[in-house]
Steps between C-alpha positions, in 0.01 A plus 500: 500500500413210265272554204195328650502707821568807288196414287281479813621814675560721193263373234525655154505372144878547505548284810266244341712489185815464709347212695414301186831584335688350794269200545455388137811488285303514173285797607523794262335841508229537236224756552153482348190687616170309528267779611333498158346161588299638790226759523490559876703768676591313819855428388779684323831391349385146419833415347718205413838582655684196369496132416711189544558163334447208735614143456261299280241779491404806299579852611412609849363853516537747789224762515441780748205736552430780745165515678346845536336400831683368809574129468402269785491126544135502382478771234518441127564127507232399251569786258874441508450134414283602203773738379760225527290248307428747220868588453612135500231413247598791275870413517446125467748434782518222756556708810585838647575685819249778569587761760229749594617778733379823658644834603590372849713208384246223562497245219336178389763264358326242281602215277235412238517210256278350234366154574596207281246241394734213420735674250257774398509844660171643618475876491159498663629334816780649710649451842626782720733478799537814708680673785380827646803697619512815710791681666286509817486117522765243590464328157683195639344245265558714191865557590569135584336339198587757234863514618536123462369492141753451216259605220641246251162366392130524580514209744754681715295818493183310591681349798580851627129581477381176654283530808575142612838569670343797676205295626731220615724741688201672658339176615829375648512814715135460603555133592802599708285754688225237546731246663670765713159603630362154584824346625648785702315830526126440534344441840128415512294553818421137576654162446402394154629279222744588223219516244351803676839670498538428130150619409541816709823573312336436161216740584736766636733486199211484250315793657816709524597448136140571398507840675844560347327490163226731633751771580600489132139559394339844502142618534310725260646791699850369424561404863662167591249257651741450789710796621854449368663563835299232685678207337873562504787347691573847638145525640551169683822631655312810620199302634579258783271197503411579137278195443258593781539875466429522126492184286239311704275809507544548124389142433209457740372847593551690174507280189238271654249774593305773318629848585188599695526187719864538600598558861665817627872545568617328181824618338478835322422468129271196530205676333661483155528121531205313344295222655576170326207262537659188352564329833880502477524722808237334718683382813541124520472317834872440495582861412442554872330836455230623738474879496511704816555876543653674197504181295759328716443127529465338839785277379722808467753369752488130410508504117854609414652585163839671541542837330834373372326227297260755348786739418686222317184394318418856391859559388462192279182641344665840453770345282246400234284702263125429527237560234123477541450396135493125452717383214336338200635242258607770254589785734736448792638757740812377675386566855300335777139493382182390687525146365801456727255487791371175352851359458588580861170375639509173307859424588463585867187286517713215375713530813207431734419142601298465821600134547870476421590870536707455186440619147140438396558536128435132419214446742305813408592533133623855555676597178503844344411483130689743270295775337554361149350163599207662679439723198504207258274273708245773572481609136465144367225428754308817415531444123375143540204622707411781256528264204244268659267792574529704181636270224732785395835447331772398747760736353258793530430408861874502577511856364268603784777432751792660314638849555392638163291784361190298417166649609137394537443552127752224425294233676175360369239396755670704769194489726507123476862502623420750777210282610732197513734694729200603709408134556848354553598336831869437568620290795864459603501198737849583633505877480805571719598862436226544238719508188248313284187689614680831451626382161140426402388842628769669289411307183124546527542868577730541196237340275217712642705816442484422128145367484332756726739795553256717697368197697137589425397148399697343785347732760148414392575129520631538856191695607266248340632231737352679801132433583476737796395837357646711781836324483501516120436876507770552763751306290398690186562829678842377611600369157380818327761687706778244444757471223466225240792296635331475839167401341658221297721362775229510766269289285772249412616458860151482652342256259766307308810418705525251788790342687558240771818364656607233748675773703264735681751786493489496118125558480 
């Protein structure tokens, strides 16, 4: 068994040391305990286990720490990043591997580096790149990318932690499934043009990947929002006519309807699945869905999607690790995150041209904009707007949108800034997958977290917009029972963000 597989199946500090000793020729054991830096009791054995000299860079540290609670893909991420930043700042080092692990052998394998502003290191700004690894998962991406790394310098290490090759590989597989569906496997009930086939395939693939994320998200009762055994390649093999028997009902009779309005004879377990009122699961005319007994469509025998295609598609999804946490500029998990829905949607839209039936990329302007560009454009636009509204210093306004520890006390005239956000209107005239509107939502929400952490000011401003007393009281009652994230995001989405697009399917 090679050292990487051994690390996954038999994790210990000793197997971790062996892995780095074999991978990095300059790695040497050198223990130092860092527990004295931290007051909390959530971790033990926060220890440097060794370090290495890399080409053209300072020492690279390797640090491990054991979590006292079970480690999952979601737990401890923020705290572990804070621990990493504190140790790197104390040691005045460029970069380090941080491996947090639990009693069961699950571990978070992170690479953290200080940012450079031209030639100057910044120890207030760090970037983290992370894999979550568990012996119960396939860990395909981790094995492939970490195995290929030569660890000679930081650039090579960063390449092993890059999400771009993963996203490219994933989209290539999705595009292959898309063309297989529209060119060979899909049969629609009536004669129709290629555009309807393409748009049906885009909706089917988008909805399916969306619910794939949902099964990775849990409720307050720690139950998955979609039963795990509903969406597996094995379930398809055990359920003839899977699309009509289960998937179609999941989309249109369960996710699209409140629990108390759902029909009888739905698959067992449907009551734990929430109603999603965003419109994504409302049946389109060319979804060919008209419910009859038990949720079966009257097009049951004329709309055909082979089980074999769904098995192959699900097996593709099962080869990748999904996370429900969207990556940020400074914190990236090497897995498929919800932003990938936008990448897929935008690129598949670019394949649809109702006139030529060829790629529509040029005629519709369908291009997916990288996160870094979206982030930059949104921030510059918001800073320019706030500067015109508040006359505050531009550098201070940029601080609003950075991942730092600044709070409301650090900003003068905070109510003036909150009021500017309350009045802002943002229109994306070619919204596509919604990357820019969602980028604006993220940035405004980040700023409001600092300016109004309990959302009291923001809530009052949202209520003051409503003239109808009964409606205002009903909304107040709802917001009083909601968490602050919901209060902020609801106000931003309802009153500030708008989008249009030349393609109806985008809006």
